[in-house]
N, C-alpha and C positions, 0 to 999 in steps of 0.2 A: 447534568444538561446535556444533550445530545443535540447535533447539529440538525437535526430535522424537527426538532421541537419547537413550538412557537415562540417560547420563551427565549429560545436562543436567538432568534431574529430581532427580539427586545434588547437582548444583552447586546448583539452585534451593533445595532444601531446607537446605543448608548456608548458603547467601546469608542465607535469610528468618532463620533462627536467630541468625546473627552479627549481621545489622544489627539485627534487633528486638532484642537485647541490649545493643546499643551506641547506639541511638536517642535514648535519654534525655539523652546527653552532647554538647551543642550543637557542641562544637569537634570532637569527635571524629566526628561523625555523616558529614560529607560525606567524610572522608578514608575512611573503611570503604565506601561506597558507590563513591567512584571507585576503590579498589582491587579491589572485586569486578568492577566492570565493565571495568576494563583487562585483568584477568586472562582475563574471558571473552572480549575482543576478540583477545588476543593467543593464543587458541587457534588462530584462523584465521591469522593470521601476525603474530609481535611486530612488524613495522615498521608494521603499522596504527596502532600508538598513536601514532605521531609525526605524521602530518598530523592526526588529530584533536586532540592537545595545541597545534599550531599554531593551529588555527581556535579553538579555546576561548580561547586567549591573545589572539588579535587582536581577537574579538568582545567580549569582556569587558572590554578597554582602551578600544576605541572607545566601548563603551556609557558608560563614565565620561566619556570626552573630551567626549561629545556631552551629557551633564548639566553640565559644568562650562564649556560654551562658550555664549556668548550669541548671537554674530554669527551670522545666519542663513546667509550664503554660507559660511562655515567650517563649520557644521554640516552644511549640504548637500554639502560637499567631503569631510568625514570619512566620511558615510554612503556616497556614490558610490565613495569609496575602497576602503572595508570590502567593499562588495558586489563592486567589479570583482576584488578580490582572493579573495576567496570563490569566485566562479565561475571565477576563472583556476585555482585549486587544482584546483577539480572537473573543469575542462575539461582538465587535463592528466592527470589520472587515468581519466578517463572518456571523452574524444572524441580524445586525441592519434592513436591508433592509426586511427581512423575517419577523421580529417581528412587524416593521410597518406597513406591508402590511395585516399582520394576524389580526389585530384589526378592518379591513373593517366591518364585520359582526356585530359588536357591536355598530358601527356607524350607521348601517342600521337598526337596530332594534329600534332606536328613530328616525328614518326618516331623518337622516344627511348623507351626504356622507363623506369620509375618507379626511380629509383635507391632503394636499400635506406634505411630509417630508421636515424638514428644510434644508436636506442635503442628498445625497445618498453616500452611501460608496463604493468605488472600491474593489472587492475581491482581496487579495494578495494570488498569487501563494506560496504554500509550506509553508504558516503560521501554519496551523495545525500541520504540522510534526515536523517543529522546536521548536513548544511551547511544545509538547507531550515529545520530547527529553530534552528540557530544564527542563521540570518540573520534569522528572524522576531523573534527577541529585540532584535536590534539595531534593527530598523525600528520596533518597537514601543515603545522607548526614544526614540527619534528624534522618533515622534508624540506622546510623552507618555503614552501607554498603559500604559506598564510600568516600575516603579522598578527600577533595577540591583540586580545581586547585592550582597550585602554583602562576599562575598571570592571570590577565584578558585574554591577549591576547591568552595564551595558551587556556583558557575556549571559547573564541570567536570562534577560530579555529575549536573547537569541535562543537559550535551550528551551524555555519555557512557552514561546510565542504560541498563542491559544488557538488561532487557526490551523496549526499542523500539528499541535500538541498530543492529541489521541490515536491519529492514525495517518500522518504524515501529510504530504509529501515530505521525504527526508530532505531536508535544505542544507546545502552547503554553507559555511561560514563566507565563503568569499561572494555569496549570493544574496544571504539575508543580513549577516552581520555588518556587511558594508552600507547597507540600505539604513540600519539602524542608528549607524552613526551620523546622519543625515536627516533634515525635516522632513516629515511626510509629503511623498510627491503630491503635486497639485492633480485635483481630481477633474477633469474635463469631463463635458457631457458624454463625450464617446467612450471614455474610460469607465465613468460611473454606469453607462448603459451596457457596456459589454461585461462589468462586473454583476450587475443583477440579472442579465441573461444567463451566466454562468450558473448564479446562485439558483434560479428558477430551472435551469436545464438539470442541475445536481438533485433537486428536489422531485422532478419528475423521474429521473432515473431511477431514485432510491423508492419513493413512495408508489410511484404507479408501474412501473417494470418490476423491479427486484422485490419489492414485497408482496405482490399479487402472484407473481411465479413461485415465490418461495411458500406461501401459505396455500395455495390452490393446487400446487401439484408436487414440488420439488422434496418439500418435509414428507409429504405422505408417502411418496414412492420410496424415498430412501430409507423410510422407517420400516415400511411394510411393502418390500419388493413382491413377496409372494402374492399380492393382492392385485399385482398389475401385469399386464401383458408384457412380452418383449418389446413392441413398440411403444406401449407407453413409457416404460421403463427408459429407452433410448430418448424419447421425446424430454422426459425428466433431466437425463444428463445435458441434453442441449439447452434445456431450461436454466439448469444450475450455470453453465458457462455464461448464458445471459445475466442470470441473476447477480454471480460475483463480479462481472464487468460494471452492469449498471449500479450495483452497491457502492464499489470501491470506487470506480470513476465519479460516481455522484458525489461521494464524500470529498474527492478531492477537488471537484469543479467547485463545491460549496466552499473549501477551504481555501481556493487561490483565488475565488470572486470575494470572499469575506477580507482577505488580506489586500487587495486591490482596492476594497473600499478605505481601508486603514491607510494605504499609501504605500503599498509593497508590492511590488512584480515578481511572483513565482513563476517559474518554468511549469510547463504543461507535465503532467504525468503520465497520460495516455495518449495514444495516437492511432486510434482503430485496429488494436492488435489483430481481430481475428481476420483481417485481410492479408495476413502475414503469408508470404510463399515459402518460408522456411522457419525451422525454429530460432535460429540466430535471429532474423528478422522480428519474430516474434517478441523475443526479450528486448528488443530495440524500442518495441511500441508498447510493452504492457510493464506497467508500475516502473518508469523508467529511473526514478530516482533510487529505488532499490536494487534494480539490475546494475546500474552504474557505480553504485555503492561496492556491492560484490566485486565487479571487475577492478575498482580502484584499490580498494582496500585487503581484499582475499587474494583473488586471481593473481594480481601484479606481485604480491608479498610471497607468493610460493615460489619455491626453487624452480628454476627454468633452464633449458639448454637448448640451443639451435641446433645441437647435433641430435640431441635426443628428442625427437620429434612427439615421442608417445607421451612426454610431460606436457605437451600442451592438451592433449585429450584427459590425461589423468588429473592435471590441476582443474580443468573445467568440471570433471565428476565432482571433485573434492568440494569445488567452490559451491556447486548448487547442492550437495549434499547437506554442506553446513547452512545454507540458504533456506533448505526444508526444515531443518532443526530450529531456525531461527522462528520461524511460523507457530511452532508451539511444542509442547513435549507430548509427543505421539510419534509410534512407529510409523503411522500413516505419512505424516508430513516428512519424514526420512526418505520412506519409499518415493513419495511425491518429488522431493528433490533429485533422489537419485536417479529417477526415471529423465527428469528433464537433463540432468548433467550427462547422463548416457546418451540420449537423443541429441544433444549440443556436439557431444564428441564424435558421434557418426555423422552429423551434419557438418563438420569440420574436415573428417576423415575424407567424405565423398566430395567435397570441395578440393581437396589435394589430390585425390586420386584422378578426377576427372575435371581439371580445369577447364572452364567454359571460355573458349575464345571470343575475343570482341565483346567484353563485359559492357561495353558502351551501348552494344544494339541490345533491344528488347528481346525478352524471350518469347520462344512460340506461345500462342495461345493457350493451346491445350496443355502445355507444359507449366505455366501459370496457373491454369484451373487445377491441374493436378497437385501442385505444391500447395494450394492453398487449401484444398480438401484433405489432403495427407495431413498437413500441419494442424488444421483444426480439429481433426479426429484423434490425433496423437494428444492433443492438449486437453480434448474432451476426456479422454480415457484416464489421464493423470488426475484431471477434475474429481475423478470419482473417489480416488485415494485421499484427495484434500477435503472432499465433503463428509466421508464417513468417519464415525467414531471409533472404527476397529478395522484390522486388516480382514476379518472375516465377514463382516458387512459389505465391504468393497468387493470381496469375491462373491458374495451373493448377488449384488447388483450385476456384476459380469456375468454370472451363471443365468440369471433372469433374462438378460439381453441375449444370451446364446441359445436359449429355447427356441426362438424364432417364432413365438406366437404373436399375432397380429390385432387382435381387438383394441378398440381405443375409446372405449365407452366413458372412461375415467377422465379424458382430457377436455377440461372446460373451454369453449369455442373461443374466449379471448386469447387462450395461450398460444395457439400457432399464428394468430394476428401478431401477437406481441413479439413472438420470436421472429417472424418475417419483418416487422419494422425495426427490430434491433440490428438484425443482421444488414438490412437495407442502408441504415444509418453508417454503417462501416465503411461503404463505398461511396458515399454521397462526397463531391469534391471539396476539399478545404475553401475554396472560393466561395462556395454557397454560404458556410458558416459566416466567414468573414462580410460578405454581402448582407445577411441577415443582421449582423451586429451593427454594421455602419448604418443599414436601412433604420433599424430599431433606434439608433441614437438619433436620427432625424426627427423622430415623433415628437410631438408635442407631449409634455410632462402629464396630462390627462390622459392621453392615449395610451403612454407607458404604464402609468397606473392601472387603466383599464386593462390592459393585456396581463400583467401580473396578476390582478384580480381574478382573470379569466383562469390562469395556471393554477391559482389557489382553489377555484372551484372544480376544476378537473380533478385536482388531487383529492379533494374532500369526496368527489363523487365516485372515484374509482378506489378509495382507499376504505373499505368496508371493514377492513381488521386493523388491530392494534400495530402500531409501527415497530419493526422488529429491528432489533440491535443492529448496528453496522457490523459486518462479517469480520472486518479488521480491528474491529475494536479489542477483541480477544488475542492479538498478536502484539 
């Protein structure tokens, strides 16, 4: 069951009604939410429920052992063991096939062929997200920044929370677990309207923008770059930048809106990232829950020194290289992560070498425009490696762009319109969205229903192809 399927809307409605009607009962509340979440997860594969249960049991008990243990070495050993087991489970389900296939060149050196693997592992949707979410809880308890959950079912409800289970946002225990310990928040007219608007916005981003761009240009240009001119390939790269943003932020909007209908308030995961003036700013706006996770649990955990400033750059590089591998078992993801790590290191180095005086004063307009253009195109270049299945395919895309041909007969007319609208939306003032949400909340229920029906008709009219899977489901 995917979040953009009509059946999910029915499930979400039933889930909201069931959970809200039982949330006042403290003992029953977590059981209901866990039951709803496991049912949702089992629609993908019932066996998925076993590893997530093991992860929850492991981390819940480790957290309590950390609280009851005073010896520093034992606490460190407990945390290390927990992290290794978590990463081991993640590695088996996510990287086993890749690691096995990657040994083929070593066998070739000795004139032998790669023996078949004793088994192939089926990738589990959502495993990266709930593993990182659960690990952050244990680390926070170890650091003394989080109190342990009162009982296992309460913690299991936090780990398996169905709106965020498949592709985040990666929610911290201090945000979600605290709310799980309270009855569901009352749903005011304004909050309900805002949640519905977020869900509708997510559907539009995914089904109208992301899927159309994917099916009608991006997939074709990346699979057969020799059939497209340089200009068409470049437009396809821009289209993928919009596609992945609309796809992932669309999922986040649906997840956050659904959580709000249930009675939970989650932080935003995207904030107009393509208007960033630097790569540092980009990562403060893009996939915020992931970038802050990398910062808090990897970057700050690496050895550092005020005297050796090079460690700042090295730690940044290592953090994002690991972030690239987290996305999947592919050399391209590692290259993508290293490119961002290197770019961020250069960004930090430039700020250190050329400190700007009077940082409270706004930058010159031309400087800001240059920063936005440079950052956006650097991100687009890295997206090429992120999108391609192999390094050779990425090089073919770059080679195709470098040829300089200018035909554009393969570009459907809606594509430039969608790109323009998507980029324009990045620059709309935040107050406009807030006013739209407040205005929508004041509409009569019939008018709201008519507006949402119009959104559904727009989606049905523009979506002439089958719904494509969310990009981040495979991570």
